[in-house]
N, C-alpha and C positions, 0 to 999 in steps of 0.2 A: 706919232705917237710911239713912245718907248714901252718899257715893260711895266705892267701894272701887277700891284700886290694888294692882297685883301687882309685885313685883320678884323677880328672879333672883339667887340669893346662893350661891357656892361656899364650902364650909368643909371642914375636915379635923380628924381626932384619931387619936391612936394607940391609943385605947381601944376604938373601936367605931363603927359607924354611927349608933346612937342618941346617942352623946356628939357626934359631928359634927354632927347635926342641932340639938342642943342649943346647940353653940357658934354655929351659924348664927343661932339665934333671940337668943341672948344679945348677940351682936355687932350684930346689926341694931337691936335695941331700944334700943342706946345713941343712935343717930340718927334711928330710925322709931319714932314713937309709934302707939299704937291698933291693934297687931298683932292680926289676929283669927284666922288660921289659917296653917298651913305645909303644903306638899305636897311629899312627897319625889319629885323628878323623876327622879333618876338616882343610882345608888351605884356606887362603884369602889374600888379599892385598889390600893396599890403593894406590891410583894413584894421582900424582901431576904434572901438566904440562905435561901430556902426558906420563909419565913413572912410573913404578911401585916405590914407596917412601917407603913402609914399609910391609914386609913379615909378615903374622900371622899365628900361628897354635893353634890348640886346640887339646891337647894330652891327652891320659889316661895313666896314670903311675901305674904300679903294683909293690908292694913291699910286702915283707913277715914281717909279724907282729910276733915279739919274745916275 
């Protein structure tokens, strides 16, 4: 195992927190390689007309630096 680095990423989805976390990893993997794990640091949501409108996650993504 080499050196690991952690970045913090914010992502959202109108489908749910799981989809928001998947969006975070998918977007980060476009520019970050060797992703090893993701830690859901925080979850939140916005509400519109009495219903959840947008799910948001703050995640920490760990990847290996080569």
